[in-house]
C-alpha positions as CSV (number, residue, x, y, z in Angstrom):
1,M,2.7,-24.1,0.0
2,Y,5.1,-21.3,0.8
3,D,6.9,-23.0,3.6
4,F,10.4,-22.9,2.0
5,F,13.6,-22.6,3.9
6,F,14.7,-18.9,3.6
7,G,17.8,-19.3,5.8
8,T,18.4,-19.2,9.5
9,P,16.7,-16.6,11.7
10,Q,20.1,-14.9,11.8
11,D,20.3,-14.8,8.0
12,I,16.8,-13.2,7.9
13,E,17.6,-10.8,10.6
14,N,20.8,-9.7,8.8
15,D,18.9,-9.1,5.5
16,P,15.1,-8.8,5.9
17,R,14.8,-6.7,2.7
18,T,16.0,-9.6,0.5
19,W,13.9,-12.1,2.5
20,L,10.7,-10.1,2.0
21,L,11.4,-9.5,-1.7
22,T,11.9,-13.3,-2.1
23,I,8.4,-13.9,-0.6
24,K,6.9,-11.3,-2.9
25,R,8.5,-12.9,-6.0
26,M,6.8,-16.2,-5.2
27,L,3.4,-14.7,-5.3
28,P,1.1,-15.3,-8.3
29,R,0.3,-12.2,-10.5
30,W,-3.1,-11.4,-9.0
31,P,-1.9,-10.4,-5.5
32,N,1.4,-9.1,-6.9
33,G,0.3,-5.8,-8.3
34,I,3.1,-3.4,-7.3
35,P,6.6,-3.5,-8.8
36,D,9.6,-4.7,-6.8
37,S,11.0,-1.1,-6.7
38,E,7.8,0.2,-5.0
39,F,7.7,-2.7,-2.6
40,L,11.3,-2.0,-1.5
41,A,10.7,1.8,-1.4
42,L,7.9,1.1,1.1
43,F,10.2,-1.1,3.1
44,D,13.0,1.5,3.1
45,L,10.6,4.2,4.4
46,L,9.4,2.1,7.2
47,N,12.9,0.8,8.0
48,E,14.1,4.4,8.5
49,F,11.1,5.4,10.6
50,D,11.8,5.8,14.3
51,Y,8.8,3.9,15.6
52,E,9.7,4.1,19.3
53,A,10.0,7.9,19.1
54,A,6.4,8.0,17.8
55,S,5.1,5.7,20.6
56,S,4.2,6.5,24.2
57,N,3.6,4.5,27.3
58,D,-0.1,4.0,26.5
59,K,-0.1,4.3,22.6
60,R,1.6,2.1,20.1
61,P,0.7,3.5,16.7
62,V,-0.8,1.2,14.1
63,L,-0.3,0.8,10.4
64,V,-3.1,1.2,7.8
65,E,-3.5,-0.2,4.3
66,T,-6.3,0.0,1.7
67,G,-6.2,-2.7,-0.8
68,S,-4.0,-5.8,-0.1
69,G,-1.3,-7.7,-1.8
70,A,2.5,-7.6,-1.9
71,S,2.5,-4.4,0.2
72,T,0.8,-6.4,3.0
73,I,4.0,-8.5,3.4
74,V,6.1,-5.4,4.2
75,L,3.5,-3.7,6.4
76,L,2.8,-6.9,8.4
77,Y,6.5,-7.5,8.9
78,F,6.9,-4.1,10.6
79,A,3.7,-4.6,12.6
80,C,5.3,-7.7,14.1
81,K,8.7,-6.1,14.5
82,W,7.2,-3.1,16.2
83,N,4.7,-5.2,18.3
84,T,1.7,-3.3,16.9
85,R,-1.1,-4.0,14.4
86,L,-1.8,-3.6,10.7
87,Y,-5.3,-2.7,9.7
88,T,-6.1,-3.7,6.1
89,W,-9.3,-2.9,4.2
90,D,-10.0,-4.8,1.0
91,I,-13.4,-5.9,-0.4
92,A,-11.6,-9.0,-2.0
93,S,-12.0,-11.4,0.9
94,T,-10.5,-14.3,-1.1
95,K,-7.3,-12.3,-1.5
96,L,-7.1,-11.6,2.2
97,S,-7.6,-15.3,2.9
98,F,-4.9,-16.3,0.4
99,L,-2.5,-13.8,1.9
100,R,-3.1,-15.1,5.4
101,G,-1.9,-18.5,4.3
102,V,1.2,-17.0,2.7
103,M,2.0,-15.0,5.8
104,N,1.6,-18.0,8.1
105,D,4.0,-20.0,5.9
106,T,6.6,-17.2,5.7
107,L,6.6,-14.3,8.2
108,F,5.2,-16.4,11.1
109,R,7.9,-19.1,10.6
110,Y,10.3,-16.3,11.6
111,F,8.1,-14.6,14.2
112,L,7.4,-17.9,16.0
113,D,6.3,-16.3,19.2
114,K,3.6,-14.2,17.5
115,N,0.1,-14.9,16.3
116,I,-1.1,-13.4,13.0
117,F,-4.5,-12.5,14.4
118,N,-2.9,-10.3,17.1
119,H,-1.0,-8.3,14.5
120,W,-3.2,-8.3,11.4
121,K,-6.7,-7.0,11.5
122,Y,-8.1,-7.3,8.0
123,V,-11.6,-6.0,7.1
124,A,-13.3,-7.3,4.0
125,Y,-15.4,-4.2,3.5
126,D,-15.5,-0.7,2.1
127,S,-12.7,1.4,3.6
128,T,-14.9,4.5,3.4
129,S,-17.8,3.0,5.3
130,Q,-18.8,5.1,8.3
131,Y,-19.3,2.0,10.5
132,A,-16.8,-0.6,9.2
133,G,-14.3,1.5,7.4
134,I,-11.3,3.6,8.5
135,H,-13.6,5.7,10.7
136,L,-13.7,2.9,13.2
137,L,-10.1,3.7,14.3
138,K,-11.8,6.3,16.5
139,E,-13.7,3.6,18.4
140,I,-10.5,1.7,19.1
141,N,-8.6,4.9,20.1
142,A,-5.9,4.3,17.5
143,V,-3.0,6.4,16.3
144,V,-1.6,5.8,12.8
145,C,2.2,6.0,12.1
146,A,2.0,4.9,8.4
147,A,-0.6,4.4,5.7
148,F,-0.4,2.9,2.2
149,Y,-3.4,3.5,-0.1
150,D,-3.9,1.1,-3.1
151,S,-7.6,0.4,-3.5
152,D,-10.1,1.9,-6.0
153,H,-8.0,4.2,-8.1
154,T,-10.2,7.3,-8.2
155,W,-9.5,10.6,-6.6
156,R,-13.0,10.6,-5.0
157,N,-12.2,7.3,-3.2
158,L,-8.6,8.2,-2.4
159,E,-9.5,11.6,-1.0
160,A,-12.2,9.9,1.2
161,E,-9.7,7.3,2.5
162,I,-7.0,9.8,3.3
163,T,-9.4,12.3,4.8
164,A,-10.8,9.6,7.1
165,T,-7.3,8.7,8.3
166,I,-6.0,12.3,8.8
167,P,-7.4,12.7,12.4
168,F,-5.4,9.6,13.5
169,F,-1.9,10.4,12.1
170,C,0.8,10.8,14.6
171,D,3.4,13.6,14.2
172,G,5.8,12.5,11.5
173,A,3.5,9.8,10.1
174,I,4.2,8.3,6.6
175,V,1.6,8.6,3.9
176,A,2.2,6.6,0.7
177,I,0.1,5.9,-2.4
178,D,0.3,3.6,-5.4
179,D,-0.6,4.8,-8.9
180,A,0.1,8.4,-8.0
181,N,0.2,9.2,-11.7
182,Y,-3.5,8.4,-12.2
183,T,-5.8,11.3,-13.0
184,Y,-9.3,9.7,-12.7
185,K,-11.7,11.9,-10.7
186,N,-14.8,9.8,-10.2
187,S,-14.5,6.5,-12.1
188,N,-11.5,4.4,-13.0
189,A,-12.0,4.7,-16.7
190,A,-9.1,2.3,-17.6
191,Y,-10.5,-0.4,-15.4
192,V,-14.0,0.2,-16.7
193,N,-12.8,-0.2,-20.3
194,M,-10.7,-3.2,-19.5
195,I,-13.9,-4.9,-18.3
196,R,-15.8,-3.8,-21.4
197,T,-13.0,-5.1,-23.6
198,K,-13.2,-8.5,-22.0
199,L,-16.9,-8.5,-22.7
200,G,-16.4,-7.5,-26.4
201,L,-17.7,-4.0,-25.9
202,P,-16.2,-0.8,-27.2
203,P,-14.5,1.6,-24.8
204,V,-16.4,4.5,-23.3
205,E,-15.2,8.1,-22.7
206,L,-16.3,9.4,-19.3
207,M,-17.0,13.1,-19.1
208,D,-15.8,15.4,-16.2
209,N,-13.6,12.6,-15.0
210,E,-10.1,14.1,-14.9
211,C,-8.2,15.6,-11.9
212,R,-4.6,16.5,-11.3
213,P,-2.3,13.5,-10.9
214,F,-3.1,11.9,-7.5
215,G,0.4,12.8,-6.2
216,E,-0.4,16.5,-6.7
217,E,-3.9,16.1,-5.2
218,V,-2.6,14.4,-2.1
219,Q,0.1,17.0,-1.6
220,A,-2.6,19.7,-1.6
221,L,-4.9,17.8,0.6
222,L,-2.3,17.1,3.3
223,S,-1.0,20.7,3.1
224,R,-4.5,21.9,4.1
225,H,-4.5,19.8,7.2
226,F,-0.9,19.8,8.5
227,N,1.5,22.5,9.4
228,H,4.3,20.9,7.5
229,V,4.2,18.3,4.8
230,K,7.5,16.8,3.7
231,N,7.5,15.3,0.1
232,L,9.8,12.3,0.1
233,D,10.2,12.3,-3.7
234,G,9.1,8.7,-4.1
235,G,11.7,7.4,-1.5
236,S,14.0,4.9,-3.2
237,Y,11.5,4.1,-5.9
238,R,12.5,6.8,-8.4
239,K,16.2,5.8,-8.0
240,N,15.5,2.1,-8.8
241,Y,12.3,1.7,-10.9
242,K,14.1,1.8,-14.3
243,D,16.1,-1.3,-13.4
244,D,13.2,-3.2,-12.0
245,V,12.8,-6.8,-13.4
246,F,9.1,-6.7,-12.6
247,W,8.5,-4.8,-15.8
248,T,10.2,-7.4,-17.9
249,Y,8.8,-10.4,-16.1
250,Y,5.2,-9.2,-16.6
251,S,5.9,-7.3,-19.9
252,S,3.0,-8.8,-21.9
253,D,0.5,-8.0,-19.1
254,R,1.9,-4.5,-18.4
255,N,2.1,-3.5,-22.1
256,N,-1.5,-4.6,-22.7
257,M,-2.6,-2.7,-19.5
258,N,-0.8,0.3,-20.8
259,K,-2.8,0.2,-24.1
260,L,-6.0,0.4,-22.0
261,G,-4.6,3.3,-19.8
262,M,-4.0,1.2,-16.7
263,E,-0.2,1.2,-16.4
264,K,0.8,4.6,-17.8
265,L,4.3,3.6,-18.8
266,E,5.1,7.1,-19.9
267,S,4.9,8.4,-16.3
268,L,6.2,5.4,-14.3
269,A,8.6,7.7,-12.4
270,H,5.7,9.1,-10.5
271,R,3.8,5.9,-9.9
272,F,4.7,5.8,-6.2
273,E,4.7,8.9,-3.9
274,A,5.1,9.4,-0.2
275,W,5.1,12.1,2.4
276,R,5.6,12.7,6.1
277,V,3.2,14.9,7.9
278,F,3.9,17.1,10.9
279,N,1.8,19.3,13.2
280,G,4.7,20.6,15.3
């Protein structure tokens, strides 16, 4: 279905950024939840990362993702390029299955000598589970060089995911989050009210459900655990988000989401945030 001709291997090697963005733009809306500018910002951060310097003879750091979708394209590309693995947690098993088909038709037409199952370990389960979540990285003796968090958008869940990953970050690892401008402490009120609206029910107001924007909360959390935390100021996202065609293409959807509090158009500049963490 996605087995189009994207150019010669040399064409792709010369401009992988455009190739990956082309794949993203062919996705249907439901797995295509992040704007192009955020997708490219994630690519840029990883492309600038010195992976070999973070590796050792016996350890090749892995990548971690919670939630799946367009971001998986970027992360799996680098997992293949660096000859390592991407671990994705998402309770939506049908989305994972769909993405596997997309990847086989696109990425693995370029990486012909590689097998998707050797480089992508997807777990259709709760990322915070003690036995099948991020904690299992300890059992496989993993080190993490980059993580992107985009699952249940509450601080309670995000804090649990990042806290679970912190013991595995290598020195200089990248930590990135979607919807960094959200302020939902325990329940994603916007999502709850979107569901209620679909059912013809009135919105509810949840008490004691506000925290600082996730970007500020993550900065504080990382600062408690690492000697130095470098805020990357959104990478290339903040430079490019205003000109992103994603907002126009999905304008009807995004505007209605904004009315329910899900998109937060007034604070788009801080939708994506990223850091590097150091212990040295």
